Structure formats: C-alpha cells, structure tokens
KEKE-3310 file (N, C-alpha, C; in steps of 0.2 Angstrom, whole numbers, plus 5000, padded with zeros to 4 digits):
npx = (5475:5485:5488:5493:5504:5511:5513:5521:5532:5538:5540:5550:5561:5564:5568:5580:5588:5590:5599:5608:5612:5602:5592:5595:5597:5611:5619:5632:5638:5634:5635:5644:5638:5634:5626:5614:5603:5594:5586:5577:5561:5552:5538:5522:5510:5514:5524:5516:5513:5525:5532:5528:5522:5523:5514:5503:5505:5504:5506:5515:5522:5526:5538:5547:5545:5540:5542:5533:5520:5518:5509:5497:5486:5471:5474:5484:5497:5504:5516:5522:5533:5538:5549:5553:5566:5571:5567:5572:5583:5586:5587:5581:5570:5566:5555:5550:5538:5531:5519:5514:5501:5503:5495:5484:5490:5503:5514:5523:5536:5544:5555:5562:5573:5580:5591:5592:5604:5607:5617:5634:5647:5663:5677:5694:5710:5718:5708:5697:5685:5679:5681:5674:5669:5657:5649:5639:5632:5627:5615:5607:5596:5589:5576:5570:5556:5547:5531:5522:5506:5499:5484:5477:5480:5493:5507:5522:5537:5551:5565:5577:5590:5599:5612:5619:5631:5639:5651:5661:5672:5673:5665:5653:5646:5633:5624:5609:5597:5580:5567:5552:5536:5518:5504:5487:5472:5456:5438:5434:5446:5453:5464:5481:5498:5515:5532:5548:5564:5577:5589:5600:5616:5630:5645:5650:5661:5671:5678:5689:5695:5696:5702:5716:5733:5747:5764:5781:5794:5800:5813:5822:5822:5819:5813:5800:5784:5775:5759:5748:5736:5724:5716:5700:5689:5678:5661:5645:5628:5613:5606:5591:5576:5559:5545:5528:5510:5493:5475:5460:5446:5429:5416:5399:5386:5387:5400:5408:5416:5432:5443:5460:5471:5489:5505:5522:5538:5556:5571:5587:5603:5614:5611:5600:5586:5569:5552:5535:5518:5502:5487:5474:5461:5448:5436:5425:5436:5441:5444:5457:5464:5478:5490:5505:5516:5533:5546:5562:5571:5581:5587:5594:5588:5592:5593:5603:5604:5594:5587:5584:5571:5560:5545:5531:5521:5511:5497:5487:5476:5468:5457:5452:5439:5438:5430:5418:5423:5428:5441:5450:5458:5463:5476:5480:5492:5498:5511:5518:5532:5539:5556:5573:5587:5581:5566:5557:5550:5542:5531:5524:5514:5508:5497:5492:5479:5475)
npy = (5527:5535:5542:5531:5528:5540:5539:5528:5532:5543:5535:5527:5536:5540:5527:5525:5535:5530:5520:5504:5498:5502:5493:5481:5478:5483:5477:5476:5488:5495:5509:5516:5527:5544:5559:5554:5559:5562:5552:5552:5555:5569:5572:5569:5562:5554:5547:5539:5528:5522:5530:5525:5530:5534:5533:5541:5552:5570:5588:5597:5586:5578:5583:5576:5563:5560:5570:5572:5573:5586:5595:5588:5591:5600:5615:5626:5624:5625:5620:5613:5602:5591:5580:5567:5559:5542:5540:5538:5546:5560:5567:5578:5582:5595:5604:5614:5618:5623:5623:5629:5632:5634:5641:5630:5618:5617:5617:5624:5621:5623:5617:5615:5607:5603:5595:5592:5589:5592:5597:5591:5583:5588:5578:5572:5564:5564:5568:5559:5558:5570:5588:5598:5607:5609:5604:5606:5598:5603:5599:5602:5605:5611:5612:5614:5612:5607:5603:5596:5594:5583:5582:5578:5566:5561:5566:5575:5577:5587:5590:5600:5599:5607:5601:5602:5599:5601:5602:5606:5618:5611:5607:5601:5601:5597:5594:5587:5578:5575:5565:5561:5552:5552:5542:5542:5534:5526:5524:5534:5540:5530:5521:5522:5525:5526:5532:5536:5543:5546:5557:5558:5564:5575:5570:5572:5580:5583:5598:5611:5621:5613:5601:5604:5605:5610:5608:5604:5611:5601:5603:5606:5619:5629:5641:5643:5636:5623:5622:5609:5601:5589:5577:5573:5558:5556:5555:5547:5552:5545:5536:5531:5521:5523:5513:5513:5508:5511:5510:5517:5513:5517:5520:5519:5532:5545:5543:5544:5537:5530:5518:5514:5503:5501:5498:5496:5496:5498:5502:5502:5510:5508:5499:5486:5481:5486:5481:5484:5486:5494:5502:5514:5522:5533:5545:5555:5563:5570:5564:5553:5537:5527:5513:5503:5491:5486:5477:5472:5466:5451:5453:5446:5436:5440:5453:5463:5463:5469:5483:5501:5505:5493:5484:5489:5504:5518:5530:5545:5557:5574:5585:5601:5610:5627:5634:5635:5627:5611:5607:5616:5622:5617:5606:5592:5580:5565:5552:5536:5526:5511:5506:5500:5502:5508:5517:5520:5532:5547:5557:5573:5584:5600:5608:5620:5621:5630)
npz = (5296:5292:5304:5312:5305:5307:5320:5321:5315:5323:5334:5329:5328:5341:5345:5337:5342:5355:5355:5355:5367:5377:5377:5384:5400:5410:5421:5425:5424:5434:5446:5438:5432:5435:5443:5448:5454:5444:5442:5452:5458:5461:5461:5467:5461:5450:5457:5465:5457:5455:5445:5433:5422:5409:5398:5401:5408:5412:5410:5422:5428:5418:5413:5420:5417:5404:5391:5381:5386:5391:5387:5388:5396:5400:5399:5409:5421:5437:5449:5465:5473:5486:5494:5506:5506:5506:5520:5537:5532:5531:5519:5507:5494:5483:5472:5458:5446:5430:5418:5402:5391:5373:5362:5352:5350:5355:5370:5383:5395:5411:5423:5440:5451:5467:5478:5495:5507:5519:5533:5533:5542:5542:5539:5541:5537:5548:5558:5560:5566:5564:5561:5567:5558:5545:5530:5515:5502:5485:5474:5459:5446:5431:5419:5403:5392:5378:5370:5357:5349:5338:5328:5339:5344:5343:5352:5353:5362:5369:5379:5387:5399:5412:5423:5438:5450:5466:5478:5492:5486:5474:5458:5446:5430:5418:5402:5399:5389:5385:5377:5369:5365:5364:5361:5358:5357:5353:5356:5366:5368:5376:5375:5378:5374:5377:5375:5380:5380:5391:5399:5391:5386:5389:5396:5413:5424:5439:5444:5451:5465:5475:5471:5469:5475:5485:5483:5487:5477:5464:5459:5469:5473:5486:5487:5483:5481:5471:5463:5461:5450:5452:5441:5439:5437:5422:5421:5416:5412:5419:5408:5401:5396:5394:5392:5390:5394:5395:5399:5399:5409:5408:5418:5425:5428:5417:5415:5427:5435:5434:5430:5428:5422:5421:5413:5413:5406:5409:5402:5407:5406:5415:5425:5431:5421:5424:5427:5428:5435:5438:5445:5444:5452:5449:5454:5447:5442:5453:5465:5467:5468:5469:5465:5464:5458:5457:5448:5448:5435:5434:5447:5462:5476:5488:5500:5498:5484:5478:5470:5474:5473:5473:5473:5482:5478:5482:5482:5483:5477:5476:5469:5470:5464:5458:5450:5436:5426:5426:5426:5431:5446:5463:5466:5476:5480:5486:5490:5493:5493:5494:5500:5498:5506:5522:5526:5516:5504:5505:5497:5493:5484:5478:5467:5455:5443:5429)
capx = (5481:5490:5489:5497:5511:5515:5515:5527:5538:5540:5543:5557:5566:5566:5572:5586:5593:5591:5605:5607:5613:5597:5587:5597:5599:5618:5621:5639:5640:5631:5639:5648:5635:5633:5620:5608:5597:5590:5582:5573:5555:5549:5531:5519:5505:5517:5527:5512:5513:5532:5534:5527:5516:5525:5509:5497:5507:5503:5507:5522:5526:5528:5545:5551:5544:5539:5540:5527:5514:5518:5503:5491:5481:5467:5475:5491:5498:5510:5516:5527:5534:5543:5549:5557:5570:5574:5566:5574:5590:5587:5588:5575:5569:5561:5554:5545:5537:5526:5518:5509:5498:5505:5490:5480:5494:5509:5514:5530:5537:5550:5555:5569:5574:5586:5592:5595:5607:5608:5624:5638:5653:5670:5682:5700:5713:5720:5703:5691:5678:5676:5685:5670:5666:5652:5648:5632:5633:5622:5613:5602:5595:5583:5574:5565:5554:5541:5528:5517:5501:5496:5478:5475:5481:5500:5511:5529:5540:5558:5567:5585:5591:5606:5613:5624:5633:5644:5654:5665:5677:5673:5658:5652:5640:5632:5618:5605:5591:5574:5563:5546:5530:5512:5499:5481:5467:5450:5432:5435:5453:5454:5470:5487:5504:5520:5539:5552:5571:5579:5596:5606:5619:5637:5648:5652:5668:5672:5684:5689:5701:5697:5706:5722:5736:5753:5769:5788:5797:5804:5820:5826:5822:5814:5810:5793:5780:5771:5752:5746:5729:5722:5711:5695:5686:5672:5655:5640:5622:5610:5602:5586:5571:5553:5539:5522:5504:5487:5469:5454:5439:5425:5410:5394:5382:5391:5407:5411:5421:5437:5448:5465:5477:5495:5510:5528:5545:5561:5578:5593:5610:5619:5608:5596:5579:5563:5545:5530:5511:5498:5480:5472:5454:5446:5429:5424:5443:5441:5447:5460:5468:5482:5495:5508:5522:5539:5550:5569:5573:5587:5589:5593:5583:5595:5591:5608:5604:5589:5587:5581:5564:5556:5540:5525:5520:5503:5496:5480:5475:5462:5456:5447:5438:5436:5426:5413:5427:5431:5449:5454:5457:5469:5477:5485:5494:5503:5513:5523:5536:5544:5563:5578:5585:5577:5559:5553:5550:5536:5530:5518:5514:5503:5497:5486:5477:5472)
capy = (5524:5541:5543:5526:5529:5545:5536:5523:5536:5546:5530:5525:5541:5539:5521:5526:5539:5527:5515:5497:5496:5503:5487:5476:5480:5482:5477:5476:5495:5499:5513:5520:5533:5549:5563:5549:5563:5563:5546:5553:5559:5573:5573:5563:5559:5549:5543:5534:5523:5521:5533:5520:5534:5537:5534:5545:5558:5576:5594:5598:5580:5575:5585:5571:5556:5559:5577:5573:5575:5593:5599:5584:5593:5606:5622:5627:5621:5627:5614:5612:5596:5590:5572:5565:5553:5536:5542:5545:5548:5567:5569:5580:5584:5601:5605:5619:5617:5627:5622:5634:5631:5639:5640:5624:5612:5617:5618:5625:5619:5624:5614:5615:5603:5603:5589:5595:5583:5594:5598:5585:5584:5588:5573:5571:5558:5565:5569:5555:5559:5577:5594:5603:5611:5606:5606:5604:5597:5606:5596:5607:5604:5615:5609:5618:5608:5609:5597:5598:5589:5582:5579:5576:5559:5560:5572:5574:5582:5587:5594:5600:5600:5608:5598:5605:5596:5605:5600:5612:5620:5607:5606:5598:5603:5594:5595:5581:5579:5570:5565:5556:5553:5549:5541:5541:5532:5523:5528:5539:5541:5526:5518:5527:5522:5531:5530:5541:5542:5551:5558:5557:5570:5576:5567:5577:5580:5588:5603:5616:5622:5607:5596:5606:5605:5613:5603:5607:5612:5595:5605:5608:5626:5629:5648:5643:5629:5623:5620:5604:5600:5582:5577:5568:5554:5558:5550:5548:5553:5538:5535:5525:5521:5521:5511:5512:5508:5511:5510:5520:5510:5522:5517:5523:5537:5551:5540:5547:5532:5528:5513:5514:5499:5503:5494:5500:5493:5503:5499:5506:5509:5507:5495:5481:5484:5485:5480:5485:5487:5497:5503:5520:5523:5540:5547:5562:5566:5574:5560:5547:5532:5523:5509:5499:5486:5486:5472:5473:5460:5448:5454:5440:5436:5443:5460:5468:5462:5473:5491:5505:5505:5487:5482:5493:5511:5520:5537:5548:5564:5577:5591:5605:5615:5634:5638:5630:5622:5605:5605:5621:5621:5616:5598:5590:5573:5561:5546:5533:5521:5506:5507:5496:5501:5513:5516:5522:5539:5551:5563:5577:5589:5605:5611:5624:5621:5636)
capz = (5294:5292:5311:5314:5301:5310:5327:5320:5312:5329:5338:5326:5329:5348:5346:5334:5347:5361:5355:5356:5374:5381:5377:5388:5406:5410:5429:5425:5424:5440:5449:5434:5430:5440:5443:5449:5456:5438:5443:5458:5456:5467:5460:5471:5458:5446:5461:5468:5452:5454:5439:5427:5419:5402:5393:5403:5412:5409:5414:5425:5430:5412:5412:5424:5415:5397:5389:5376:5390:5394:5384:5389:5401:5397:5402:5411:5428:5442:5455:5470:5475:5491:5496:5511:5502:5510:5527:5540:5530:5531:5512:5505:5487:5482:5465:5456:5439:5427:5411:5399:5384:5368:5357:5352:5349:5359:5377:5385:5402:5414:5430:5443:5457:5471:5483:5501:5511:5526:5535:5534:5546:5538:5542:5538:5539:5555:5562:5557:5570:5563:5563:5570:5553:5541:5523:5512:5494:5482:5468:5456:5439:5428:5413:5398:5388:5373:5367:5351:5348:5331:5327:5346:5345:5344:5354:5353:5367:5369:5385:5388:5406:5415:5429:5442:5457:5469:5485:5494:5481:5467:5455:5439:5426:5412:5399:5397:5384:5385:5371:5370:5361:5367:5356:5361:5352:5356:5355:5371:5370:5381:5375:5378:5373:5378:5375:5382:5381:5396:5402:5386:5386:5390:5402:5418:5428:5444:5444:5456:5469:5480:5468:5469:5481:5485:5485:5486:5470:5463:5457:5475:5474:5491:5488:5481:5480:5465:5464:5456:5449:5451:5437:5441:5431:5420:5422:5411:5414:5419:5403:5402:5391:5397:5387:5394:5391:5399:5396:5404:5409:5410:5421:5429:5425:5415:5415:5433:5438:5429:5432:5423:5423:5418:5413:5411:5406:5409:5401:5410:5403:5420:5430:5428:5419:5428:5424:5433:5433:5443:5444:5447:5452:5449:5455:5444:5442:5459:5470:5464:5472:5464:5468:5459:5460:5452:5449:5445:5432:5435:5454:5466:5481:5494:5500:5495:5477:5475:5469:5479:5473:5471:5478:5482:5479:5483:5482:5483:5474:5477:5465:5473:5459:5460:5445:5432:5423:5431:5425:5435:5454:5467:5466:5481:5479:5491:5488:5497:5490:5498:5498:5501:5513:5525:5528:5511:5502:5506:5492:5493:5479:5478:5461:5453:5436:5427)
cpx = (5487:5492:5494:5504:5515:5517:5521:5533:5541:5543:5550:5562:5568:5570:5579:5591:5594:5597:5604:5607:5607:5592:5589:5600:5607:5620:5628:5642:5637:5636:5644:5645:5634:5627:5613:5602:5592:5585:5577:5567:5552:5542:5527:5514:5509:5521:5523:5511:5520:5535:5533:5521:5518:5519:5503:5499:5506:5505:5515:5526:5528:5536:5550:5551:5544:5537:5535:5521:5513:5511:5496:5487:5477:5468:5483:5491:5505:5510:5522:5527:5539:5543:5554:5560:5573:5573:5569:5581:5591:5589:5581:5575:5564:5561:5549:5544:5531:5525:5513:5507:5500:5500:5486:5484:5500:5509:5522:5530:5544:5550:5562:5568:5580:5585:5595:5598:5608:5615:5628:5644:5659:5675:5688:5704:5716:5714:5697:5685:5675:5680:5680:5666:5661:5652:5641:5633:5626:5621:5607:5602:5589:5582:5569:5563:5548:5538:5523:5513:5499:5490:5475:5476:5489:5503:5518:5532:5548:5560:5575:5585:5598:5606:5619:5625:5639:5645:5659:5671:5678:5666:5659:5646:5639:5625:5615:5599:5586:5570:5558:5541:5524:5507:5493:5476:5461:5444:5431:5442:5455:5462:5476:5493:5510:5527:5543:5559:5574:5586:5601:5609:5627:5639:5650:5658:5669:5678:5683:5695:5702:5701:5714:5726:5743:5758:5776:5790:5802:5812:5824:5827:5816:5811:5803:5790:5776:5764:5751:5739:5728:5716:5706:5692:5680:5667:5649:5633:5618:5605:5597:5580:5564:5548:5533:5515:5499:5481:5464:5448:5434:5418:5405:5391:5387:5399:5411:5416:5426:5442:5454:5471:5483:5500:5516:5534:5550:5568:5583:5599:5615:5616:5603:5589:5574:5556:5540:5523:5507:5491:5479:5464:5453:5438:5429:5430:5444:5445:5450:5464:5472:5487:5498:5514:5527:5544:5557:5571:5580:5590:5589:5588:5586:5594:5596:5608:5599:5590:5584:5574:5561:5551:5534:5525:5513:5503:5489:5481:5468:5462:5450:5445:5436:5432:5421:5417:5430:5438:5453:5453:5464:5470:5482:5486:5499:5504:5518:5526:5540:5551:5567:5585:5581:5570:5554:5553:5543:5536:5524:5519:5507:5503:5491:5485:5473:5472)
cpy = (5529:5542:5538:5526:5535:5543:5532:5527:5540:5541:5528:5530:5541:5533:5522:5530:5535:5522:5508:5495:5497:5497:5481:5478:5479:5483:5478:5483:5499:5502:5517:5527:5538:5553:5558:5553:5563:5557:5547:5557:5563:5574:5567:5559:5553:5544:5537:5528:5521:5524:5529:5524:5537:5537:5539:5551:5565:5582:5594:5591:5577:5577:5580:5564:5555:5566:5578:5575:5582:5596:5594:5585:5599:5612:5622:5625:5624:5622:5615:5605:5595:5582:5571:5558:5548:5538:5536:5547:5556:5570:5571:5583:5590:5602:5610:5618:5622:5625:5626:5632:5636:5638:5633:5618:5612:5619:5619:5624:5621:5621:5615:5610:5603:5597:5592:5589:5586:5596:5592:5587:5583:5583:5573:5565:5558:5566:5565:5556:5566:5582:5599:5607:5606:5608:5604:5604:5600:5602:5600:5605:5608:5612:5614:5613:5610:5603:5600:5592:5589:5578:5576:5569:5557:5567:5570:5579:5581:5591:5594:5602:5601:5605:5600:5601:5600:5603:5605:5612:5615:5607:5603:5600:5599:5596:5588:5583:5573:5571:5560:5557:5550:5548:5539:5539:5528:5527:5534:5541:5537:5523:5523:5523:5528:5528:5536:5539:5548:5551:5556:5564:5570:5573:5573:5575:5585:5592:5608:5616:5616:5601:5598:5606:5608:5608:5606:5607:5606:5597:5608:5615:5628:5636:5648:5636:5629:5620:5615:5603:5592:5582:5571:5564:5557:5553:5552:5549:5546:5537:5530:5526:5519:5519:5509:5511:5508:5511:5512:5516:5515:5519:5522:5529:5543:5549:5544:5543:5530:5523:5512:5509:5502:5498:5497:5495:5499:5500:5504:5505:5507:5503:5490:5485:5482:5485:5481:5486:5490:5499:5510:5520:5531:5541:5554:5566:5571:5570:5554:5543:5528:5518:5505:5495:5486:5481:5473:5466:5458:5449:5447:5441:5439:5450:5465:5467:5466:5480:5494:5505:5498:5486:5487:5501:5513:5527:5539:5555:5567:5584:5595:5611:5622:5638:5633:5625:5617:5604:5610:5620:5619:5608:5597:5582:5571:5554:5543:5527:5517:5507:5502:5500:5507:5512:5519:5530:5542:5557:5567:5583:5594:5608:5615:5623:5627:5637)
cpz = (5294:5299:5314:5311:5305:5317:5326:5318:5318:5333:5336:5328:5336:5348:5343:5339:5353:5361:5357:5364:5379:5382:5381:5394:5407:5418:5430:5426:5430:5444:5445:5432:5436:5439:5444:5452:5450:5438:5448:5456:5462:5466:5463:5466:5454:5451:5464:5463:5450:5447:5433:5423:5412:5397:5395:5407:5408:5413:5416:5426:5424:5410:5416:5421:5407:5394:5384:5380:5393:5393:5385:5394:5398:5401:5404:5419:5431:5447:5459:5473:5481:5493:5501:5508:5507:5518:5532:5538:5530:5525:5509:5497:5487:5475:5464:5448:5436:5419:5408:5392:5379:5362:5358:5352:5353:5366:5379:5393:5405:5421:5433:5449:5460:5476:5489:5505:5518:5527:5537:5538:5541:5542:5538:5540:5546:5560:5559:5560:5568:5565:5567:5565:5549:5534:5520:5505:5491:5475:5466:5449:5437:5421:5409:5393:5384:5371:5362:5350:5341:5331:5334:5348:5346:5347:5355:5358:5367:5376:5385:5396:5408:5422:5432:5449:5460:5476:5486:5489:5475:5465:5448:5436:5419:5409:5397:5393:5385:5379:5372:5365:5366:5362:5360:5356:5356:5355:5360:5373:5376:5381:5374:5378:5374:5378:5376:5383:5385:5397:5397:5385:5387:5396:5407:5422:5433:5443:5449:5460:5474:5477:5466:5475:5480:5487:5484:5479:5469:5461:5463:5476:5479:5492:5486:5481:5474:5467:5458:5456:5448:5446:5439:5435:5429:5421:5417:5415:5414:5414:5404:5397:5394:5391:5391:5391:5396:5396:5401:5403:5412:5412:5424:5425:5423:5415:5421:5436:5432:5433:5426:5425:5419:5418:5410:5411:5405:5408:5403:5407:5408:5426:5427:5426:5424:5424:5430:5431:5439:5441:5447:5446:5453:5450:5452:5443:5447:5465:5466:5469:5467:5468:5462:5462:5454:5453:5445:5442:5433:5442:5458:5472:5487:5494:5497:5487:5474:5475:5475:5479:5469:5476:5477:5482:5479:5484:5482:5480:5475:5473:5468:5467:5462:5455:5441:5428:5427:5431:5429:5443:5457:5467:5472:5480:5485:5489:5493:5493:5494:5496:5501:5500:5515:5525:5522:5509:5502:5501:5493:5488:5479:5471:5460:5445:5435:5420)
residu = (MET:LYS:LYS:LEU:ILE:GLN:SER:LEU:PHE:TYR:THR:SER:ILE:ILE:LEU:MET:PHE:SER:GLY:VAL:THR:LEU:PHE:ALA:GLY:ASN:PRO:ASP:ARG:GLN:GLY:GLU:ALA:GLY:ALA:THR:GLU:LEU:LEU:MET:ASN:PRO:TRP:ALA:ARG:SER:ALA:GLY:LEU:HIS:SER:MET:THR:ALA:SER:MET:VAL:GLY:GLY:VAL:GLU:ALA:MET:ARG:ILE:ASN:PRO:ALA:GLY:ILE:GLY:ARG:ILE:PRO:GLY:SER:GLN:ALA:MET:PHE:GLY:HIS:ALA:SER:TYR:LEU:HIS:PRO:ALA:ASP:ILE:ASN:MET:ASN:ALA:LEU:GLY:LEU:SER:LEU:GLN:MET:GLY:ASP:GLN:GLY:ALA:LEU:GLY:ILE:SER:LEU:MET:THR:VAL:ASP:PHE:GLY:ASP:LEU:ASP:VAL:THR:THR:THR:ASN:GLN:PRO:GLU:GLY:THR:GLY:ALA:THR:PHE:SER:PRO:THR:TYR:PHE:ASN:ILE:GLY:LEU:GLY:TYR:SER:HIS:MET:PHE:ASP:ASN:ASN:ILE:SER:VAL:GLY:PHE:LEU:VAL:ARG:GLY:VAL:ASN:GLN:SER:ILE:THR:ASP:VAL:SER:ALA:PHE:GLY:ILE:GLY:PHE:ASP:ALA:GLY:ILE:GLN:TYR:VAL:THR:GLY:PRO:GLN:ASP:ASN:PHE:LYS:PHE:GLY:ILE:ALA:LEU:ARG:ASN:VAL:GLY:SER:PRO:MET:GLN:PHE:ARG:GLY:GLU:GLY:LEU:SER:PHE:ARG:ALA:PRO:ASN:PRO:GLU:ASP:ASP:PHE:SER:PHE:GLU:LEU:ARG:PHE:ASN:GLN:ARG:SER:ALA:THR:TYR:GLU:LEU:PRO:SER:LEU:LEU:HIS:ILE:GLY:VAL:SER:TYR:ASP:LEU:LEU:LEU:GLY:PHE:GLY:ASP:ARG:HIS:ARG:ILE:THR:PRO:VAL:ALA:ASN:PHE:THR:ALA:HIS:SER:PHE:SER:ARG:ASP:ASP:LEU:GLY:ALA:GLY:ILE:GLU:TYR:SER:PHE:ALA:GLU:MET:ILE:MET:ILE:ARG:GLY:GLY:TYR:LYS:TYR:GLU:MET:GLY:ALA:GLY:SER:ALA:LEU:GLU:ASP:LYS:GLY:VAL:TYR:THR:GLY:ILE:ALA:ALA:GLY:VAL:SER:PHE:LEU:LEU:ASN:TRP:GLY:GLU:ASP:GLU:SER:THR:GLY:LEU:VAL:ILE:ASP:TYR:ALA:PHE:ARG:ASP:SER:ASN:PRO:PHE:ASN:GLY:THR:HIS:ASN:ILE:SER:VAL:GLY:PHE:ASN:PHE)
# end
C-alpha cells in the first residue's frame, strides 16, 4: 500500500505540472510551436515501437522518452544514434548519450542531438533560382538528466535541455524541462507503467544581425543611414504528455523467451493526440524483434490530414556479450518508421553496456 501511495503521489505531481490543455489534443494550434526537432527520436530501439515506450524505456534512450528510466538498466551505457529522416529528404539526425549509475538508486545522464539539413541554396527576391551561395541551418540540443529509484518499484526522473536553432546571422535559444515516473510491479516485475511530461519551458525567439537592415534617415539628413531591427514572433516548445503501459510475458525454460505487449497514449499541446500499441519479442535478451502501430486521433482519411508518423514501425536489436555478465556488451539496434510524406525514417544505434 505504501508503494502504491508513493506512485499515486508522484503521478499527481506530473499531472499538476502538465496543465489542462495537455489532455485534449489541440489541432487548432498546429504549426504554432517551434523546435519540433524535440519530437524527433534518434534512437533506434524506441523508434521501432514509435517511441511508445514510456513504461519500459531505460538507459540513454530514456532521456528522449521518459527520464525516469535513465537508471532502469543494470549498469551504465554509452550510445550513438543516426537516422535518415523522411528519406530521401537528405535530413539526418545524429545523437550521443551517456548514462552512469550513481550508487544503488541514482543515475545521471547526458545526451546531445544535432539535425543536419545539408547545404541549402540562398535565394532572394531578385534571384529566386539561387545566388550561387549556400547556407546550412544548425539545430542542436543538449540535455542533462537524473533519475532516482525508490524500493526498486518506483523511479522518478527529471531532465533539463538547452535548445539552440540558428540560420545565417539569426539564432534562437530556449530551455526545456522533462519529468517522468515509472512504476514496476508483479511477481517478476512484469507490469510496468510510465508517465512523462516533456518539452515544458521558455518561449524561443530568433534574434541577430539577419533581422536588421539599413534605411535612409527619415529626417531628410542624407549624411548617414539608420539601422532598424525587426522583431520576430516568439514560439513555444512542443509540449506533450506520454502515458504508457507494458507487460512482460516470460516463457520457456529459464524464462529465455519474453513477449511484451505495449500501449501508449500521447497528448499534444499543439497537434492531435495519438494512440498506439505494439509488441516486442526477446530471446534471452540477446535478440529482440519489435513492431507497433500508431493512430492519430481525429485525423481525416485524406493523406494531407494525417501526421508525419502514423501507421507501422518495426525494429530489431542484437546484444553481443563480452563477459560473464549478460547485461554487458555491444548493442546494435535498427528501426524503420513509415512516414507521410516521403519514404519513411531509418534509424540505427550502436551502444555499449558496461
């Protein structure tokens, strides 16, 4: 009973911070949020389930889904992730992450992610076909998180993230916060529940030399010009709330076979909510196959009414042990997510458990 009360207490804290609007998708505000790269997932394992892993995610990937899971792995982890976003749009995601166990109950994590758009042509009103010059936007964010485990059943995590966007001579910076809990129970820790609030933080605004221009002196004094600064509009971070559940079915001699169905609901502040489910099969925690389906609630049947990620996602993972401890070794993950439009997103991650 004490553990249940603790779980409900931490859940209520998350829900209080989430605000009322998070529980009813807000399609009328679509396009008003910025820094949407915070919705992109560079990690392959969770991407293979459409990021519907708030209840079971652990290690480095937890810093993108639910920071309560940073310490939910037996040891520490370093990971690199790469994704070809909306192939063949020539947009790539790259990410690095590290999670470190801090004693028996705490874990610290740091992650960084960049989005590479390649070289884009500079166009002007007078030269709409291009000036011959190119530019490359820079999207970069870095997060620092901490999770703490209570009685091995309840874990709570928090993360602060710096978000930077820059285009030639203009840039914007903001701070975002994530918070979450995970609750594990059952005879073999089979049942898992997770809730995470993400991307709550300061508004962002572009500033810089690119928003200034010279103009004649309005007082008819032509001996000098004046510099004027244009003010850009502010925009919010794409806040959302994950609620997920999963259950491990352990089968076979020594429970070497695991089948885990998962379900997840995500409430968005600036778009429609989505609902999905998936399943993961594991053999001895060394070979894992997974797949999921996500549905955008309230979307029309027309193609243009649907979000980027609706439909099928699938992935596979391999753990290559390098010692007697089965939890240590090299991890290789791959995932594919169907997308609208283009030909989907391919993710690959390589990690080291130690």
